[in-house]
N, C-alpha and C positions, 0 to 999 in steps of 0.2 A: 265512199270507200269501196275499194275493190275487194274481191274475195281473197286475193292473195295477200293483201295488206292485213286483213283481219286474221288470217291464218298465221302470218308472220308475228303479229302481236301476241296471239294466243300461244304460239310456240315459245316466244321469248318470255312470256309471263310464266309459262310452265317450266321453262328452263331456269328462270330466275328463282322460282320456288324450290326447285331441286337443288340449285347451287346453295341457296340459303339454308336448306335443311342439312346439306352436307357440311357446310361451315359450322352450323350449330352443333352437329354431332361431333365433329372434330374438336371443337372448342370444349365441349363437355368431356370428351375423352382426355384431352390435355389437362384439364383441371383435375379430373379424377386421378390421372397418373401422377401429377405433381403433388396432390394431397397424400396419396399413398406413399410416395417417396419421402415426404416430410415425416409421415408417421413412422416409417421404418427407420429413418435416420434418428428420430427422437428416441426410439426404443434402443438403438445402438448406443447413443450417448448415455442413457440411463444405466445400461448394463455395464459400461466401462467405469462409471464413477467419475468424480470430479478430477479435472486435470491438475488444479492447484490444491494442494492439501493445506488445511488450516494448521497453524503451529500446535504442537502438542500442548494439551492443557497442563498448566502448572510446570512448564519447562522454562529453564533459564533463558533470559534474553538481555539484550543490551540496547541502550539508547544513547545518543550523543546530544548534549545540550550546547548550543552555540551562543557566543557572546559577541558584542560589539568590540572593536579594537580598544585595548587598554581599559576594559570594563569588566566588572564582576556582577553586574545587575542582571537578574533573570528577566528576560523579555516576556511579553505576553504569549508569544509563540512557544517559547520554551516552557512556560507554565502550562500551556495546553498539552504539550507533549508529556509533561509529568503527570497531568490528569489522565491522559490516555494510558500511560503505564500503570497508574493506580487501578484503572478499570480492568486492564489486562490481568493484573495480579489478584483481583478480587476473587474470592473463593479458594485461594491457595494459601499455604503457609509460606510467608516470606522468611526464608532462613538466613538471609543476609543480603546486604547491598554494598557493593564496592563503588566508590566515587573517586575518579582520578582527574584532577584539574590539570589542564595543559595551557601553555602560552606559546606565542610565536617568538621569533628571534629578535624582534624589535626591542631595543632598550637593553639595560644592564641585566645580567644573569640573576642577581639577587632580587631585583624588582620583578622579573618574570616569575621567579619562584614564589614570591609573595602574592602576585596576581593569580597564579594557578591555584594556590592554597585558598585564596579568597573565593575563587570560582567554585571550588569543591565544597566549601562551607556554605556558600549561597545556595547551591543546588540541594545540599542536605537540608537546609532550613525550609526550602520550598517543598521538598518531599515530605517533611514532617507536617507541613500545612495541609498536604493532600492525604494524610492518614497514615503515613509510614512512621508511627510513633513507637511501636514496640519492636523495633527492628534494630539489629546490630549493624551499624554502619562502619565500614573500613574506609577511611579517608586518606588519600595520598595526593601529593602535589609533585608534578614532574618538572615544572618550570618550563624552560626552553630546551631541555634535553631532548634531542631527536628532532628539533625544529629545523635543522639544516641537513642537507645531504652531505655525504663525504666531500663532494666537490664545492661545498659552500653555498648551494642554492637553497633558498627558503622553501620549506614545505608549506603548502597552503592549508587553510582550514584548521589551524592549531588553536584557534581561540575557542576552546570548548572544554567541557567536562564529560568524560565517558562514564556511564553508569551501568554497571552489571548487576542484574537482579537474579538472585538465587531463589528459586521457588520449589516447593514440593506439594504434592496433594495433601489436603487436610487429613489429619489422623495418622500420619506416618511418623 
């Protein structure tokens, strides 16, 4: 090997070490800057509070229980929804529950009224099974009233019972 080749290798090795040291320093600085930025952003989020507020404890709420066409049988999904409503009402005084049965416009008006009443009663029985036993229920049946628009179009999703829960904090 000639002297100039050795000097070239030594210079490139030295330059390589310097480049590597610069890269490591820059990488460490970038990581430090990113972590500092994350920490300052985290502090800002904590200071603002949650974006989505939880519903007020013991506030009134409504659920809709859906049925199969021409049926008043409470489905397993509807039963799960009633169970969730019972959990939400736990720890509150339930001052009343309104249940309104609805039907779509398929069939005779008197049959739809009977079906909507059966739906309201089925939901009330299911709610009693979930612990709503000492509650005053107001039950109503709307039948197919409002199931069509003024232009005669059927309104979708009328196979349901709407349940309004009236809650108050305990001791009031």
